[in-house]
C-alpha positions as CSV (number, residue, x, y, z in Angstrom):
1,M,2.0,29.0,-6.4
2,S,5.4,29.1,-3.6
3,S,5.1,26.1,-0.6
4,T,4.8,29.2,1.6
5,E,1.5,30.6,0.1
6,L,0.1,26.9,0.3
7,K,-1.8,25.7,3.0
8,G,-0.3,22.2,4.2
9,I,-2.2,18.9,5.1
10,D,-2.5,17.1,8.1
11,P,-0.6,13.9,7.6
12,K,-3.1,11.6,10.1
13,L,-6.0,12.6,7.6
14,I,-3.5,10.7,4.6
15,P,-4.9,7.3,4.4
16,T,-2.2,4.2,5.0
17,K,-2.1,0.7,3.8
18,K,-1.1,-2.6,5.9
19,L,1.8,-4.4,5.2
20,R,2.1,-8.1,6.2
21,S,4.6,-6.9,8.7
22,G,1.9,-4.7,10.6
23,D,3.6,-1.7,9.2
24,Q,1.5,1.5,8.2
25,I,2.7,3.1,5.1
26,P,1.0,6.5,3.6
27,V,-0.7,5.9,-0.1
28,V,0.8,8.2,-1.9
29,G,4.4,9.1,-1.8
30,L,6.9,11.6,-2.9
31,G,9.3,9.8,-6.0
32,T,12.8,11.3,-6.2
33,F,13.6,10.5,-9.9
34,G,14.3,13.6,-11.3
35,S,18.1,14.2,-11.6
36,D,17.7,13.8,-15.7
37,R,15.6,16.9,-15.8
38,F,16.2,18.6,-12.3
39,S,19.3,19.2,-9.8
40,H,20.0,16.9,-6.8
41,D,19.6,20.7,-4.8
42,E,15.7,20.9,-6.3
43,V,14.6,17.3,-6.1
44,A,15.5,18.1,-2.3
45,A,14.2,21.4,-1.5
46,A,10.7,19.7,-2.9
47,V,11.4,16.9,-0.3
48,K,11.5,19.8,2.8
49,D,8.8,21.0,1.6
50,A,6.7,18.5,1.3
51,I,7.5,17.2,4.5
52,R,6.4,20.5,5.9
53,L,3.7,20.3,4.1
54,G,2.4,17.1,5.1
55,Y,4.0,14.2,3.3
56,R,5.5,11.6,5.5
57,H,6.3,9.1,2.5
58,I,9.4,9.7,1.0
59,D,10.7,6.8,-2.5
60,C,14.1,7.1,-2.6
61,A,17.1,4.8,-4.6
62,A,21.2,5.0,-4.4
63,V,20.6,5.4,-8.5
64,Y,19.4,8.7,-8.3
65,S,22.5,10.5,-6.9
66,N,20.6,13.1,-4.5
67,E,20.1,10.4,-1.0
68,K,22.6,13.1,0.3
69,Q,20.5,15.8,-0.3
70,I,17.8,14.4,0.6
71,G,19.6,13.2,3.6
72,K,20.3,17.3,4.6
73,A,16.8,17.8,4.2
74,I,15.6,15.4,6.2
75,T,17.7,15.9,8.7
76,E,16.8,19.5,8.8
77,V,13.2,19.2,9.3
78,I,13.5,16.6,11.8
79,A,15.9,19.3,13.4
80,E,13.0,22.0,13.0
81,G,10.8,19.9,14.6
82,V,8.6,19.5,11.7
83,V,8.4,15.2,12.1
84,T,10.4,12.6,13.8
85,R,11.8,10.1,12.1
86,E,8.9,7.8,13.0
87,E,6.9,9.1,11.3
88,L,8.6,9.3,8.2
89,W,8.3,6.2,5.6
90,I,11.4,6.5,4.0
91,T,12.1,3.8,0.6
92,G,15.4,3.2,-0.4
93,K,16.6,0.5,-3.2
94,V,19.4,-1.2,-4.2
95,W,20.5,-0.8,-7.7
96,N,22.0,-3.7,-10.3
97,D,25.6,-2.8,-9.8
98,R,25.9,-4.0,-5.6
99,H,23.3,-6.9,-5.7
100,R,26.0,-9.1,-4.2
101,E,26.9,-6.5,-1.6
102,V,23.5,-5.6,0.0
103,K,24.3,-4.6,2.8
104,Q,27.6,-2.0,2.1
105,A,24.9,-0.5,-0.8
106,C,22.3,-0.8,2.4
107,Q,24.6,1.7,4.8
108,E,25.7,3.7,2.4
109,S,22.3,4.7,1.5
110,L,21.8,4.9,5.3
111,D,24.7,7.2,5.6
112,D,23.6,9.8,3.1
113,L,20.2,10.0,4.4
114,G,21.2,10.5,7.9
115,L,19.6,7.2,8.7
116,D,19.8,4.4,11.7
117,Y,17.2,2.5,9.6
118,L,15.2,2.5,6.5
119,D,11.5,1.2,6.3
120,L,11.6,0.4,2.8
121,Y,14.1,-1.5,1.1
122,L,13.9,-2.6,-2.4
123,V,15.8,-4.8,-5.1
124,H,15.4,-2.1,-7.7
125,W,15.4,-4.5,-11.2
126,P,15.5,-8.4,-10.5
127,F,19.2,-9.3,-12.6
128,P,22.2,-7.2,-11.8
129,N,22.5,-5.5,-14.8
130,Y,24.1,-2.2,-15.3
131,H,23.9,0.3,-17.1
132,A,25.9,3.7,-16.8
133,P,24.5,6.9,-15.4
134,G,22.8,8.6,-18.7
135,C,23.8,6.6,-20.9
136,D,21.0,6.2,-24.4
137,G,18.6,3.5,-24.9
138,D,20.8,2.0,-27.4
139,A,23.4,1.5,-24.3
140,R,23.9,-2.2,-24.1
141,N,26.1,-3.9,-21.4
142,P,28.3,-7.0,-22.6
143,D,28.3,-8.5,-19.2
144,S,24.2,-7.9,-19.2
145,K,22.7,-11.4,-18.5
146,P,18.9,-13.0,-18.1
147,F,17.2,-13.8,-14.6
148,R,18.6,-16.3,-12.9
149,V,17.3,-18.0,-9.8
150,E,20.7,-18.4,-7.7
151,E,21.9,-14.5,-8.8
152,F,18.7,-13.3,-7.5
153,M,18.6,-15.4,-4.4
154,H,22.2,-14.8,-3.7
155,T,20.8,-11.0,-3.0
156,W,17.4,-11.1,-1.7
157,T,19.0,-13.9,1.2
158,Q,21.0,-10.3,2.0
159,M,17.9,-8.6,2.2
160,E,16.5,-10.7,4.7
161,E,19.6,-10.5,6.7
162,L,19.3,-6.6,6.5
163,V,15.5,-7.1,8.6
164,A,17.1,-9.6,10.7
165,E,20.0,-6.9,11.7
166,G,17.2,-4.0,12.3
167,K,18.7,-2.0,9.3
168,V,15.4,-2.3,7.3
169,K,11.7,-3.0,8.5
170,N,10.2,-4.3,5.4
171,I,12.0,-5.4,1.9
172,G,10.1,-6.4,-1.5
173,T,11.0,-6.0,-5.2
174,S,10.3,-3.6,-7.9
175,N,10.1,-4.7,-11.6
176,M,9.2,-8.2,-11.4
177,T,7.2,-10.6,-13.1
178,I,4.9,-13.6,-12.5
179,A,7.1,-15.9,-13.9
180,K,10.0,-14.3,-11.8
181,F,7.5,-14.5,-8.3
182,D,6.6,-18.0,-9.2
183,A,10.2,-18.8,-9.4
184,V,11.5,-17.6,-6.3
185,W,8.1,-17.4,-4.4
186,G,9.2,-21.0,-2.1
187,L,12.9,-20.3,-1.6
188,M,12.2,-16.8,0.2
189,T,11.9,-17.2,3.7
190,I,10.9,-13.1,4.0
191,K,8.3,-12.4,1.3
192,P,7.9,-9.3,-0.6
193,A,6.2,-6.6,1.3
194,V,5.7,-4.5,-2.0
195,N,6.5,-4.2,-5.3
196,E,7.1,-1.4,-7.2
197,M,5.8,-1.9,-11.0
198,E,4.9,0.6,-13.4
199,L,1.1,1.5,-12.8
200,H,-1.4,4.4,-15.0
201,P,-4.5,4.2,-16.4
202,C,-3.2,3.4,-20.2
203,F,-0.6,0.9,-18.7
204,Q,-3.0,-1.5,-15.6
205,Q,-0.7,-4.4,-15.7
206,Q,-4.2,-5.9,-14.2
207,E,-3.0,-10.0,-14.0
208,L,0.5,-8.6,-12.4
209,F,-1.6,-6.3,-9.8
210,D,-4.0,-9.5,-9.4
211,Y,-1.6,-11.1,-8.5
212,C,0.5,-9.2,-5.9
213,V,-2.9,-8.5,-4.4
214,S,-3.3,-12.3,-4.0
215,K,0.0,-12.8,-2.1
216,E,-0.2,-9.6,0.1
217,I,2.5,-8.0,-1.7
218,Q,1.3,-4.2,-1.7
219,P,1.5,-2.6,-5.6
220,V,3.3,0.5,-5.4
221,G,3.3,2.1,-8.8
222,F,5.7,4.6,-10.8
223,C,5.1,6.7,-13.6
224,P,1.0,7.0,-12.3
225,I,0.4,9.8,-14.5
226,G,2.7,8.6,-17.4
227,S,5.9,10.0,-16.5
228,P,6.4,13.0,-18.9
229,N,9.5,13.9,-17.6
230,R,10.7,10.8,-17.7
231,P,14.4,10.3,-19.6
232,D,14.6,10.7,-23.4
233,R,15.5,7.5,-23.4
234,D,12.7,6.1,-22.8
235,K,10.7,7.6,-24.8
236,T,9.2,6.1,-28.0
237,E,6.6,7.6,-31.0
238,D,3.9,4.5,-29.8
239,D,3.9,5.8,-25.9
240,A,0.2,6.6,-24.8
241,V,0.0,9.8,-23.1
242,D,-2.5,9.5,-19.9
243,I,-3.2,13.2,-19.5
244,E,-4.8,13.5,-22.5
245,N,-6.9,10.1,-22.6
246,P,-10.1,11.1,-23.4
247,I,-11.8,9.1,-20.2
248,V,-9.6,11.1,-17.6
249,Q,-9.7,14.9,-19.2
250,K,-14.0,13.8,-18.7
251,I,-13.6,13.1,-15.4
252,A,-10.9,16.2,-14.9
253,K,-13.4,18.3,-16.5
254,R,-15.9,17.1,-14.0
255,L,-14.3,17.3,-11.1
256,N,-12.1,20.9,-12.2
257,V,-8.5,19.6,-11.8
258,H,-5.9,18.6,-13.7
259,P,-5.8,15.6,-15.6
260,A,-2.7,14.5,-13.4
261,V,-5.1,14.6,-10.2
262,V,-7.2,11.9,-12.0
263,C,-4.4,9.3,-12.3
264,I,-3.7,9.8,-8.6
265,K,-7.2,9.5,-7.6
266,W,-7.3,6.4,-10.0
267,A,-4.2,5.0,-8.5
268,V,-5.4,5.5,-4.9
269,Q,-8.5,4.1,-5.6
270,R,-7.6,1.5,-6.8
271,G,-5.7,-0.1,-4.3
272,Q,-2.3,0.7,-5.3
273,I,0.0,3.6,-3.7
274,P,1.6,5.6,-6.5
275,I,5.0,7.6,-6.0
276,P,4.4,10.7,-8.4
277,F,7.4,13.0,-8.6
278,S,7.3,16.9,-8.6
279,V,9.2,20.0,-8.0
280,R,6.5,22.1,-7.8
281,P,4.9,23.4,-4.8
282,N,1.4,23.0,-6.1
283,G,1.9,19.9,-7.8
284,Y,2.9,18.2,-5.2
285,M,0.6,19.1,-3.1
286,S,-2.4,18.3,-5.5
287,N,-0.9,15.0,-5.8
288,L,-1.5,14.4,-2.0
289,E,-4.7,16.5,-1.8
290,S,-6.2,13.5,-4.2
291,A,-6.1,11.2,-1.7
292,I,-8.6,13.0,0.6
293,K,-10.8,14.9,-1.4
294,D,-13.1,15.0,-4.3
295,P,-13.1,10.9,-5.0
296,I,-14.3,9.5,-8.6
297,T,-17.2,7.7,-9.0
298,D,-17.4,4.0,-9.0
299,E,-18.8,4.4,-12.8
300,E,-16.1,6.6,-13.2
301,M,-13.8,3.6,-11.7
302,E,-15.3,1.3,-14.5
303,E,-15.0,3.5,-17.5
304,L,-11.0,4.6,-16.6
305,K,-10.8,0.3,-17.2
306,N,-10.8,1.4,-20.8
307,A,-8.3,3.4,-21.1
308,E,-5.8,0.7,-20.9
309,C,-3.5,0.7,-24.0
310,N,-0.7,-1.2,-22.6
311,S,1.4,1.0,-23.3
312,R,4.5,0.4,-21.0
313,L,7.0,3.5,-20.9
314,I,10.0,2.1,-18.9
315,K,10.8,-0.5,-21.4
316,G,14.1,-1.1,-19.6
317,Q,16.1,-1.8,-23.1
318,V,18.9,-0.7,-21.7
319,F,19.2,-3.9,-19.5
320,L,19.4,-6.3,-22.2
321,W,21.9,-8.5,-22.8
322,E,23.6,-10.0,-25.7
323,G,21.0,-12.6,-28.0
324,A,17.7,-10.9,-26.2
325,K,15.2,-10.2,-28.8
326,G,14.0,-6.7,-27.6
327,W,12.8,-5.4,-24.3
328,E,9.9,-8.1,-24.6
329,D,12.0,-10.3,-23.5
330,L,12.7,-8.4,-19.9
331,W,9.2,-8.8,-19.2
332,D,8.4,-12.5,-19.6
333,L,5.3,-11.7,-21.7
334,D,4.1,-15.6,-22.6
335,G,4.1,-16.7,-18.9
336,T,8.2,-17.7,-19.1
337,I,11.4,-16.5,-18.0
338,A,13.3,-15.3,-21.1
339,Q,16.8,-17.0,-21.9
């Protein structure tokens, strides 16, 4: 179905979450990491149509290499009078190779996006381990190193300065762990507004989720439906497929919706903010509609806890350093930071 055949959703109907700054972030965002499968122009066209149809939250990142095209789309819908800049929530992220020049990286994103400020800016990964765009899962950078408190705080201090300068309204983290949070928490002047993390029914990260909530860090969930279009380098034979989970499918049958819709409803009702990606109008509109229509029952939410099978899809193995045992070392599974 084309976007012209779809009825938009009043953005005022979409709930928001209040961050520690007092700013309100819409509970469903449009992800824009699709450039391994779709062109930059296709992603930008989806952003433009999604905003026209009611989206107000767009999740971007410099490493996706499509911010110029997305910026053009945003500029056009603002010029059309569809939306004002103040009505949009735009997230950006500093990539691993720019941890020592955060301000320059942020300004480049602002220029590419055609914006004066970002609503939210994240440290994309908590270490400056870089991999070449499009590399395969076996690629390793000899310069990669384990997480270091001093290195992270050098980056975070620059993030805090962006807030002071008015370039960014909120700052946050992505792909953090409890051990890493504990190591830097007392050193931060501005605490993270959000932590963007992998969250879907088959990978619920309950301990980290609860930790974030206890610290007033809003969880934002990527791969909310299990990311079937994720890069091949991130796929392994043991990966769970959320939309094929029997509990998810049973609820989808009751609601007469695609199983992906159940995953989005679960995310919103649980309290995280999903940022699903789609370039198909009926896909991204059903994701947005999920936040306001036909909720999952309390009993079904309880049953969905049993979908958890600890299936991490984005393992991050391309960020490993020499001497690391495996991708598990990135995630501090035993509660200590691997060295």
